Biopython code that builds the backbone (N, CA, C, O; Angstrom):
import numpy as np
from Bio.PDB.StructureBuilder import StructureBuilder

atoms = [
    (1, "MET", "N", (-4.070, -36.835, -136.925)),
    (1, "MET", "CA", (-3.276, -36.414, -137.883)),
    (1, "MET", "C", (-2.423, -37.653, -138.319)),
    (1, "MET", "O", (-1.697, -38.011, -137.391)),
    (2, "PRO", "N", (-2.291, -38.400, -139.421)),
    (2, "PRO", "CA", (-1.802, -39.390, -139.788)),
    (2, "PRO", "C", (-0.183, -39.307, -139.897)),
    (2, "PRO", "O", (0.214, -38.145, -139.983)),
    (3, "ILE", "N", (0.495, -39.968, -139.908)),
    (3, "ILE", "CA", (1.994, -40.287, -139.967)),
    (3, "ILE", "C", (2.347, -40.340, -141.489)),
    (3, "ILE", "O", (1.835, -41.193, -142.215)),
    (4, "SER", "N", (3.359, -39.281, -142.022)),
    (4, "SER", "CA", (3.586, -39.625, -143.402)),
    (4, "SER", "C", (4.057, -40.833, -143.626)),
    (4, "SER", "O", (4.591, -41.501, -142.740)),
    (5, "PRO", "N", (3.903, -41.230, -144.839)),
    (5, "PRO", "CA", (4.652, -42.430, -145.497)),
    (5, "PRO", "C", (6.203, -42.446, -145.285)),
    (5, "PRO", "O", (6.875, -43.456, -145.074)),
    (6, "ASP", "N", (6.758, -40.887, -145.397)),
    (6, "ASP", "CA", (8.234, -40.797, -145.529)),
    (6, "ASP", "C", (8.693, -41.009, -144.217)),
    (6, "ASP", "O", (9.658, -41.765, -144.106)),
    (7, "LEU", "N", (8.139, -40.429, -143.030)),
    (7, "LEU", "CA", (8.446, -40.480, -141.824)),
    (7, "LEU", "C", (8.414, -42.081, -141.301)),
    (7, "LEU", "O", (9.268, -42.620, -140.596)),
    (8, "LEU", "N", (7.266, -42.651, -141.812)),
    (8, "LEU", "CA", (7.055, -44.042, -141.418)),
    (8, "LEU", "C", (8.199, -45.056, -141.933)),
    (8, "LEU", "O", (8.521, -46.121, -141.407)),
    (9, "GLU", "N", (8.716, -44.477, -143.059)),
    (9, "GLU", "CA", (9.514, -45.498, -143.554)),
    (9, "GLU", "C", (11.206, -45.413, -142.948)),
    (9, "GLU", "O", (12.072, -46.275, -143.100)),
    (10, "ILE", "N", (11.326, -44.135, -142.256)),
    (10, "ILE", "CA", (12.711, -44.106, -141.549)),
    (10, "ILE", "C", (12.619, -44.417, -140.052)),
    (10, "ILE", "O", (13.646, -44.644, -139.413)),
    (11, "LEU", "N", (11.362, -44.431, -139.458)),
    (11, "LEU", "CA", (11.254, -44.705, -138.064)),
    (11, "LEU", "C", (11.674, -46.234, -137.732)),
    (11, "LEU", "O", (11.313, -47.099, -138.530)),
    (12, "VAL", "N", (12.311, -46.548, -136.759)),
    (12, "VAL", "CA", (12.595, -48.066, -136.535)),
    (12, "VAL", "C", (12.528, -47.833, -134.833)),
    (12, "VAL", "O", (12.656, -46.784, -134.203)),
    (13, "CYS", "N", (12.255, -49.343, -134.301)),
    (13, "CYS", "CA", (12.269, -49.489, -132.863)),
    (13, "CYS", "C", (13.400, -48.938, -132.142)),
    (13, "CYS", "O", (14.518, -49.246, -132.555)),
    (14, "PRO", "N", (13.306, -48.220, -131.192)),
    (14, "PRO", "CA", (14.391, -47.656, -130.479)),
    (14, "PRO", "C", (15.511, -48.783, -129.806)),
    (14, "PRO", "O", (16.649, -48.521, -129.417)),
    (15, "MET", "N", (14.917, -49.927, -129.797)),
    (15, "MET", "CA", (15.628, -50.908, -129.052)),
    (15, "MET", "C", (16.338, -51.833, -130.075)),
    (15, "MET", "O", (17.565, -51.890, -129.989)),
    (16, "GLY", "N", (15.780, -52.490, -130.935)),
    (16, "GLY", "CA", (16.421, -53.540, -131.741)),
    (16, "GLY", "C", (16.571, -52.816, -133.309)),
    (16, "GLY", "O", (17.014, -53.464, -134.257)),
    (17, "LYS", "N", (16.208, -51.616, -133.413)),
    (17, "LYS", "CA", (16.188, -51.054, -134.804)),
    (17, "LYS", "C", (15.513, -51.740, -135.537)),
    (17, "LYS", "O", (15.996, -51.748, -136.669)),
    (18, "SER", "N", (14.487, -52.414, -135.432)),
    (18, "SER", "CA", (13.645, -53.160, -136.279)),
    (18, "SER", "C", (12.465, -52.431, -137.030)),
    (18, "SER", "O", (12.194, -51.376, -136.457)),
    (19, "GLU", "N", (11.770, -52.645, -138.014)),
    (19, "GLU", "CA", (10.740, -51.971, -138.897)),
    (19, "GLU", "C", (9.540, -52.056, -137.788)),
    (19, "GLU", "O", (9.356, -52.937, -136.948)),
    (20, "LEU", "N", (8.808, -50.918, -138.033)),
    (20, "LEU", "CA", (7.569, -50.604, -137.283)),
    (20, "LEU", "C", (6.312, -50.882, -138.284)),
    (20, "LEU", "O", (6.302, -50.631, -139.489)),
    (21, "LEU", "N", (5.291, -51.437, -137.546)),
    (21, "LEU", "CA", (4.130, -51.448, -138.292)),
    (21, "LEU", "C", (2.967, -50.445, -137.883)),
    (21, "LEU", "O", (2.752, -50.266, -136.684)),
    (22, "LEU", "N", (2.351, -49.910, -138.663)),
    (22, "LEU", "CA", (1.334, -48.723, -138.327)),
    (22, "LEU", "C", (0.134, -49.469, -138.216)),
    (22, "LEU", "O", (-0.233, -50.200, -139.136)),
    (23, "ASP", "N", (-0.715, -49.304, -136.821)),
    (23, "ASP", "CA", (-1.776, -49.749, -136.597)),
    (23, "ASP", "C", (-2.648, -48.958, -135.817)),
    (23, "ASP", "O", (-2.733, -48.999, -134.590)),
    (24, "GLY", "N", (-3.450, -48.055, -136.774)),
    (24, "GLY", "CA", (-4.318, -47.156, -136.445)),
    (24, "GLY", "C", (-3.536, -45.814, -135.808)),
    (24, "GLY", "O", (-2.881, -45.015, -136.477)),
    (25, "GLU", "N", (-3.746, -45.756, -134.430)),
    (25, "GLU", "CA", (-2.771, -44.581, -133.624)),
    (25, "GLU", "C", (-1.879, -45.085, -132.952)),
    (25, "GLU", "O", (-1.589, -44.595, -131.861)),
    (26, "ARG", "N", (-1.197, -46.245, -133.476)),
    (26, "ARG", "CA", (0.128, -46.843, -132.637)),
    (26, "ARG", "C", (0.866, -47.502, -133.635)),
    (26, "ARG", "O", (0.383, -47.938, -134.680)),
    (27, "LEU", "N", (2.247, -47.579, -133.240)),
    (27, "LEU", "CA", (3.271, -48.253, -134.214)),
    (27, "LEU", "C", (3.718, -49.611, -133.282)),
    (27, "LEU", "O", (3.779, -49.596, -132.053)),
    (28, "ILE", "N", (3.978, -50.636, -134.035)),
    (28, "ILE", "CA", (4.222, -51.842, -133.175)),
    (28, "ILE", "C", (5.671, -52.180, -133.943)),
    (28, "ILE", "O", (5.862, -52.024, -135.149)),
    (29, "CYS", "N", (6.474, -52.590, -133.148)),
    (29, "CYS", "CA", (7.651, -53.162, -133.400)),
    (29, "CYS", "C", (7.623, -54.654, -134.216)),
    (29, "CYS", "O", (7.180, -55.571, -133.525)),
    (30, "LYS", "N", (7.932, -54.922, -135.243)),
    (30, "LYS", "CA", (7.459, -56.200, -136.047)),
    (30, "LYS", "C", (8.442, -57.265, -135.423)),
    (30, "LYS", "O", (8.342, -58.444, -135.762)),
    (31, "ARG", "N", (9.331, -56.879, -134.572)),
    (31, "ARG", "CA", (10.330, -58.017, -134.103)),
    (31, "ARG", "C", (9.970, -58.295, -132.621)),
    (31, "ARG", "O", (9.504, -59.380, -132.275)),
    (32, "CYS", "N", (10.208, -57.253, -131.738)),
    (32, "CYS", "CA", (10.027, -57.432, -130.438)),
    (32, "CYS", "C", (8.850, -57.206, -129.619)),
    (32, "CYS", "O", (8.660, -57.624, -128.477)),
    (33, "GLY", "N", (7.901, -56.327, -130.506)),
    (33, "GLY", "CA", (6.425, -56.263, -130.199)),
    (33, "GLY", "C", (5.956, -55.105, -129.210)),
    (33, "GLY", "O", (4.792, -55.149, -128.811)),
    (34, "PRO", "N", (6.838, -54.014, -128.767)),
    (34, "PRO", "CA", (6.394, -53.164, -128.159)),
    (34, "PRO", "C", (5.643, -52.082, -128.809)),
    (34, "PRO", "O", (6.002, -51.734, -129.934)),
    (35, "VAL", "N", (4.572, -51.466, -128.202)),
    (35, "VAL", "CA", (3.735, -50.625, -128.913)),
    (35, "VAL", "C", (3.946, -49.295, -128.484)),
    (35, "VAL", "O", (4.038, -49.033, -127.284)),
    (36, "PHE", "N", (4.044, -48.288, -129.512)),
    (36, "PHE", "CA", (4.328, -47.092, -129.331)),
    (36, "PHE", "C", (2.991, -46.224, -129.856)),
    (36, "PHE", "O", (2.532, -46.330, -130.993)),
    (37, "GLN", "N", (2.503, -45.424, -128.907)),
    (37, "GLN", "CA", (1.392, -44.555, -129.241)),
    (37, "GLN", "C", (1.801, -43.467, -130.063)),
    (37, "GLN", "O", (2.951, -43.028, -130.096)),
    (38, "ILE", "N", (0.655, -42.960, -130.853)),
    (38, "ILE", "CA", (0.863, -41.640, -131.694)),
    (38, "ILE", "C", (-0.125, -40.637, -130.931)),
    (38, "ILE", "O", (-1.311, -40.902, -130.738)),
    (39, "LYS", "N", (0.401, -39.646, -130.585)),
    (39, "LYS", "CA", (-0.514, -38.673, -130.012)),
    (39, "LYS", "C", (-0.284, -37.370, -130.895)),
    (39, "LYS", "O", (0.850, -36.938, -131.100)),
    (40, "ASP", "N", (-1.413, -36.783, -131.396)),
    (40, "ASP", "CA", (-1.495, -35.762, -132.141)),
    (40, "ASP", "C", (-0.579, -35.628, -133.228)),
    (40, "ASP", "O", (-0.010, -34.587, -133.556)),
    (41, "GLY", "N", (-0.441, -37.082, -133.924)),
    (41, "GLY", "CA", (0.418, -37.105, -135.061)),
    (41, "GLY", "C", (1.789, -37.173, -134.856)),
    (41, "GLY", "O", (2.634, -37.075, -135.745)),
    (42, "ILE", "N", (2.050, -37.382, -133.394)),
    (42, "ILE", "CA", (3.642, -37.457, -133.303)),
    (42, "ILE", "C", (3.992, -38.814, -132.356)),
    (42, "ILE", "O", (3.597, -38.920, -131.195)),
    (43, "PRO", "N", (4.602, -39.580, -132.882)),
    (43, "PRO", "CA", (5.049, -41.122, -132.476)),
    (43, "PRO", "C", (5.755, -40.987, -131.249)),
    (43, "PRO", "O", (6.739, -40.249, -131.222)),
    (44, "ILE", "N", (5.396, -41.587, -130.246)),
    (44, "ILE", "CA", (5.969, -41.329, -129.030)),
    (44, "ILE", "C", (6.959, -42.567, -128.856)),
    (44, "ILE", "O", (6.545, -43.640, -128.417)),
    (45, "MET", "N", (8.285, -42.364, -129.222)),
    (45, "MET", "CA", (9.096, -43.364, -129.419)),
    (45, "MET", "C", (10.196, -43.858, -128.101)),
    (45, "MET", "O", (11.211, -44.534, -128.268)),
    (46, "LEU", "N", (9.742, -43.381, -126.922)),
    (46, "LEU", "CA", (10.421, -43.714, -125.685)),
    (46, "LEU", "C", (10.015, -45.100, -125.280)),
    (46, "LEU", "O", (8.833, -45.380, -125.082)),
    (47, "ILE", "N", (11.058, -46.028, -125.148)),
    (47, "ILE", "CA", (10.776, -47.393, -124.703)),
    (47, "ILE", "C", (10.329, -47.202, -123.274)),
    (47, "ILE", "O", (9.931, -48.271, -122.810)),
    (48, "GLU", "N", (10.265, -46.256, -122.471)),
    (48, "GLU", "CA", (9.813, -46.239, -121.104)),
    (48, "GLU", "C", (8.379, -45.986, -121.248)),
    (48, "GLU", "O", (7.620, -46.393, -120.369)),
    (49, "GLU", "N", (7.856, -45.249, -122.438)),
    (49, "GLU", "CA", (6.377, -45.129, -122.463)),
    (49, "GLU", "C", (5.812, -46.085, -123.403)),
    (49, "GLU", "O", (4.665, -45.853, -123.785)),
    (50, "ALA", "N", (6.457, -47.204, -123.881)),
    (50, "ALA", "CA", (5.748, -48.115, -124.773)),
    (50, "ALA", "C", (5.017, -49.140, -123.722)),
    (50, "ALA", "O", (5.334, -49.382, -122.558)),
    (51, "GLU", "N", (3.950, -49.658, -124.494)),
    (51, "GLU", "CA", (3.196, -50.781, -123.843)),
    (51, "GLU", "C", (4.064, -52.098, -124.409)),
    (51, "GLU", "O", (4.338, -52.289, -125.594)),
    (52, "LEU", "N", (4.388, -52.858, -123.417)),
    (52, "LEU", "CA", (5.375, -54.003, -123.719)),
    (52, "LEU", "C", (4.315, -55.071, -123.911)),
    (52, "LEU", "O", (3.181, -55.058, -123.434)),
    (53, "PRO", "N", (4.940, -56.130, -124.796)),
    (53, "PRO", "CA", (4.094, -57.125, -125.509)),
    (53, "PRO", "C", (3.821, -58.235, -124.349)),
    (53, "PRO", "O", (4.522, -58.302, -123.339)),
    (54, "ALA", "N", (2.772, -59.057, -124.600)),
    (54, "ALA", "CA", (2.416, -60.125, -123.577)),
    (54, "ALA", "C", (3.724, -60.856, -123.154)),
    (54, "ALA", "O", (4.645, -61.088, -123.937)),
    (55, "GLY", "N", (3.714, -61.185, -121.877)),
    (55, "GLY", "CA", (4.887, -62.243, -121.468)),
    (55, "GLY", "C", (6.161, -61.268, -121.226)),
    (55, "GLY", "O", (7.234, -61.795, -120.934)),
    (56, "CYS", "N", (6.082, -60.086, -121.321)),
    (56, "CYS", "CA", (7.201, -58.988, -121.077)),
    (56, "CYS", "C", (6.849, -58.202, -119.856)),
    (56, "CYS", "O", (5.903, -57.417, -119.917)),
    (57, "LYS", "N", (7.576, -58.356, -118.676)),
    (57, "LYS", "CA", (7.169, -57.615, -117.596)),
    (57, "LYS", "C", (8.016, -56.433, -117.440)),
    (57, "LYS", "O", (7.712, -55.583, -116.604)),
    (58, "SER", "N", (9.161, -56.295, -118.253)),
    (58, "SER", "CA", (10.399, -55.397, -118.127)),
    (58, "SER", "C", (10.709, -55.391, -119.488)),
    (58, "SER", "O", (10.305, -56.246, -120.276)),
    (59, "ILE", "N", (11.601, -54.199, -119.853)),
    (59, "ILE", "CA", (12.194, -54.030, -120.990)),
    (59, "ILE", "C", (13.435, -55.070, -121.179)),
    (59, "ILE", "O", (13.861, -55.370, -122.294)),
    (60, "GLN", "N", (13.873, -55.495, -120.175)),
    (60, "GLN", "CA", (14.810, -56.607, -120.116)),
    (60, "GLN", "C", (14.409, -57.982, -120.838)),
    (60, "GLN", "O", (15.253, -58.727, -121.335)),
    (61, "ASP", "N", (12.909, -58.262, -120.843)),
    (61, "ASP", "CA", (12.334, -59.311, -121.149)),
    (61, "ASP", "C", (12.054, -59.234, -122.790)),
    (61, "ASP", "O", (11.701, -60.211, -123.450)),
    (62, "LEU", "N", (12.243, -58.089, -123.254)),
    (62, "LEU", "CA", (11.976, -57.924, -124.865)),
    (62, "LEU", "C", (13.065, -58.985, -125.545)),
    (62, "LEU", "O", (14.220, -59.227, -125.193)),
    (63, "PRO", "N", (12.354, -59.481, -126.548)),
    (63, "PRO", "CA", (13.278, -60.570, -127.425)),
    (63, "PRO", "C", (14.668, -59.886, -127.688)),
    (63, "PRO", "O", (15.723, -60.440, -127.378)),
    (64, "CYS", "N", (14.604, -58.602, -128.299)),
    (64, "CYS", "CA", (15.677, -57.970, -128.874)),
    (64, "CYS", "C", (16.904, -57.835, -127.752)),
    (64, "CYS", "O", (18.093, -58.021, -128.009)),
    (65, "VAL", "N", (16.455, -57.537, -126.688)),
    (65, "VAL", "CA", (17.455, -57.374, -125.416)),
    (65, "VAL", "C", (17.909, -58.562, -125.155)),
    (65, "VAL", "O", (19.134, -58.680, -125.121)),
    (66, "LYS", "N", (17.170, -59.607, -124.932)),
    (66, "LYS", "CA", (17.795, -61.130, -124.439)),
    (66, "LYS", "C", (18.461, -61.554, -125.652)),
    (66, "LYS", "O", (19.037, -62.631, -125.505)),
    (67, "ALA", "N", (18.556, -61.073, -126.734)),
    (67, "ALA", "CA", (19.388, -61.657, -127.884)),
    (67, "ALA", "C", (20.685, -60.772, -127.960)),
    (67, "ALA", "O", (21.645, -61.128, -128.643)),
    (68, "GLY", "N", (20.678, -59.811, -127.360)),
    (68, "GLY", "CA", (21.735, -58.977, -127.252)),
    (68, "GLY", "C", (21.868, -57.892, -128.452)),
    (68, "GLY", "O", (22.915, -57.310, -128.739)),
    (69, "ASP", "N", (20.515, -57.712, -129.154)),
    (69, "ASP", "CA", (20.413, -56.940, -130.393)),
    (69, "ASP", "C", (20.080, -55.322, -130.017)),
    (69, "ASP", "O", (20.252, -54.395, -130.808)),
    (70, "ALA", "N", (19.597, -55.195, -128.724)),
    (70, "ALA", "CA", (19.124, -53.851, -128.277)),
    (70, "ALA", "C", (20.400, -53.111, -128.313)),
    (70, "ALA", "O", (21.476, -53.646, -128.046)),
    (71, "LYS", "N", (20.252, -51.751, -128.679)),
    (71, "LYS", "CA", (21.199, -50.752, -128.770)),
    (71, "LYS", "C", (20.949, -49.762, -127.598)),
    (71, "LYS", "O", (21.670, -48.774, -127.459)),
]
sb = StructureBuilder()
sb.init_structure("model")
sb.init_model(0)
sb.init_chain("A")
sb.init_seg("    ")
for serial, (resi, resn, name, xyz) in enumerate(atoms, 1):
    if name == "N":
        sb.init_residue(resn, " ", resi, " ")
    sb.init_atom(name, np.array(xyz, "f"), 0.0, 1.0, " ", f" {name:<3s}", serial, name[0])
structure = sb.get_structure()
């Protein structure tokens, strides 16, 4: 089940509140890079469940956290 364009328009990264890119069955933060899976049409937006980008061993390594932009 695909995500509706209306939902995609309001979803943001839970850390830095940046825009997300839809890539198949996942959403990717355009700024800091964590990957959020979509299961049964529902985006799993928990940062603890996200796949961290290369070079990030923990949530504290995300660029938005290091810059102090994470909420």
